C-alpha positions in Angstrom: -156.1 120.4 333.3 -155.5 123.9 332.9 -151.9 124.1 334.1 -150.9 121.4 331.8 -152.4 123.4 328.9 -150.5 126.7 330.1 -147.1 124.7 330.6 -147.8 123.6 326.9 -148.0 127.0 325.8 -144.5 128.3 327.1 -142.0 128.7 324.5 -139.8 126.2 326.2 -142.1 123.4 325.9 -143.4 124.9 322.5 -139.8 125.1 320.8 -139.0 121.4 322.5 -141.9 120.0 320.6 -141.9 121.8 317.2 -137.9 121.1 317.4 -138.7 117.5 318.0 -136.0 117.5 320.7 -133.9 114.3 321.0 -130.9 112.9 322.3 -128.5 113.0 319.2 -126.2 114.8 321.3 -125.1 111.7 323.2 -124.0 110.1 320.1 -121.1 112.4 319.9 -117.8 111.8 321.6 -117.4 113.4 325.1 -114.6 115.8 325.9 -112.1 115.3 328.3 -113.7 117.9 330.6 -116.8 115.9 330.8 -115.0 112.6 331.5 -113.2 114.5 334.5 -116.6 115.7 335.5 -118.1 111.9 335.4 -114.9 110.6 337.2 -115.1 113.4 339.8 -118.9 112.6 340.5 -118.2 108.9 340.9 -115.5 109.5 343.4 -118.1 111.5 345.2 -120.2 108.2 345.6 -117.4 106.7 347.2 -116.8 109.4 349.6 -120.6 109.5 350.4 -122.3 106.4 351.8 -119.3 103.9 352.2 -117.2 106.3 354.2 -120.0 106.7 356.2 -120.8 103.2 356.9 -117.0 102.9 357.8 -117.2 105.7 360.3 -120.2 104.4 361.8 -118.6 101.1 362.1 -115.1 102.6 363.6 -117.6 104.7 365.9 -119.0 101.5 367.2 -116.1 99.5 367.2 -114.2 102.3 369.3 -117.2 103.5 371.4 -116.7 107.0 369.9 -120.2 108.2 369.1 -119.0 111.7 368.3 -117.2 110.3 365.4 -120.0 109.7 363.3 -122.1 112.3 365.2 -119.7 114.8 363.7 -117.9 112.9 361.0 -120.8 111.8 359.2 -122.3 115.3 358.5 -118.8 116.5 357.5 -118.3 113.4 354.9 -121.8 113.8 353.4 -121.1 117.6 352.8 -117.7 116.7 351.3 -119.5 114.4 349.3 -121.9 116.9 347.8 -119.0 119.7 347.3 -117.1 117.4 345.3 -120.4 116.1 343.1 -121.3 119.8 342.5 -117.5 120.2 341.3 -118.0 117.3 338.8 -121.2 118.6 337.8 -119.4 121.9 336.9 -116.5 120.0 335.1 -119.0 117.9 333.3 -121.0 121.1 332.1 -124.8 121.4 332.0 -124.9 120.6 327.9 -126.0 117.2 328.4 -128.3 118.1 331.0 -130.0 120.9 329.0 -130.3 118.3 326.2 -131.9 115.6 328.4 -134.1 117.9 330.3 -135.5 119.5 326.9 -136.0 115.5 325.4 -137.7 114.5 328.9 -140.0 117.8 328.4 -141.2 117.0 324.9 -141.9 113.5 325.9 -143.7 114.3 328.9 -145.8 116.8 327.4 -146.7 114.8 324.4 -147.9 112.1 326.4 -150.0 114.4 328.6 -151.5 116.2 325.9 -152.1 113.2 324.3 -154.3 111.9 327.3 -156.3 114.9 327.1 -154.7 116.6 330.2 
């Protein structure tokens, strides 16, 4: 396909393939900031659906539907903000390494199949 060929011609894809982008950065010990970011992201999952489920159960038990109608979206929004804080703390370093590797692998497979 023409679109695959055009994507393959971009500098990002060409450099990822030429440099044989890999996941070697994951072998290094992460910094305290990265550990903090991962911890905060983990907490965001605890804030998310488990708390919303508990709010739903309490809402049914107390027969107060507004509790889940208002509290659910607010809790979910808070969970999302906490996750974003974790992403900020964790940094983009590992995401860039992973995306560059994934780009190389995907494009090599697509080009091998003749797309």
